[in-house]
C-alpha positions as CSV (number, residue, x, y, z in Angstrom):
1,M,46.9,-0.8,-6.7
2,D,45.8,2.7,-6.0
3,V,43.2,2.4,-9.0
4,N,41.8,-0.8,-7.3
5,L,41.5,0.9,-3.8
6,A,39.9,4.0,-5.3
7,L,37.6,1.9,-7.3
8,A,36.6,-0.1,-4.2
9,A,36.1,3.1,-2.3
10,A,33.7,4.6,-5.0
11,T,31.9,1.3,-5.2
12,S,31.3,1.5,-1.4
13,V,30.2,5.2,-1.5
14,N,27.7,4.4,-4.3
15,A,26.3,1.4,-2.5
16,R,25.4,3.5,0.6
17,A,23.9,6.2,-1.5
18,A,21.8,3.7,-3.4
19,S,20.9,2.0,0.1
20,A,19.9,5.5,1.1
21,V,17.8,6.2,-1.7
22,E,16.2,2.8,-1.5
23,S,15.2,3.4,2.1
24,A,13.8,6.6,1.3
25,Q,11.8,4.9,-1.3
26,V,10.4,2.1,0.7
27,G,9.4,4.9,3.3
28,L,7.5,6.8,0.8
29,L,5.8,3.7,-0.7
30,K,4.5,2.8,3.0
31,R,3.1,6.3,3.3
32,V,1.4,6.1,0.0
33,M,0.1,2.5,0.9
34,D,-1.2,3.7,4.2
35,T,-2.9,6.7,2.4
36,Q,-4.8,4.4,0.0
37,T,-5.9,2.0,2.7
38,N,-7.3,4.8,4.5
39,L,-9.1,6.4,1.5
40,N,-10.4,2.9,0.4
41,A,-11.9,2.4,4.0
42,Q,-13.6,5.8,4.0
43,L,-14.9,5.0,0.4
44,L,-16.3,1.7,1.4
45,D,-17.8,3.1,4.8
46,S,-19.5,5.7,2.5
47,M,-21.1,3.2,0.1
48,T,-22.7,0.9,2.7
49,V,-26.4,0.5,2.6
50,P,-28.7,-0.7,5.5
51,L,-30.3,-4.0,4.8
52,A,-34.1,-4.4,4.9
53,T,-35.5,-5.4,8.2
54,E,-39.1,-5.4,7.4
55,G,-41.5,-5.6,4.3
56,R,-41.7,-8.1,1.7
57,V,-38.6,-6.7,-0.3
58,G,-35.1,-8.0,0.7
59,T,-36.1,-9.9,3.9
60,N,-37.1,-13.2,2.4
61,V,-34.6,-15.8,0.6
62,N,-36.3,-17.7,-2.4
63,L,-34.8,-21.2,-2.2
64,Y,-36.5,-22.4,-5.3
65,A,-33.8,-22.4,-7.8
């Protein structure tokens, strides 16, 4: 009976430790995803090119296709 009690206690301690590690990993994953989101937004903002508003090129749509 002492063996079963010790086994149950060890299992409980291991489960708590695993839960703490899992929480830390989830927190790290969230921070990494936030960083990637910010970097992607900056990259897309730097790549924007203004559209043509005057002239013949880029202002008309050819509907004959």
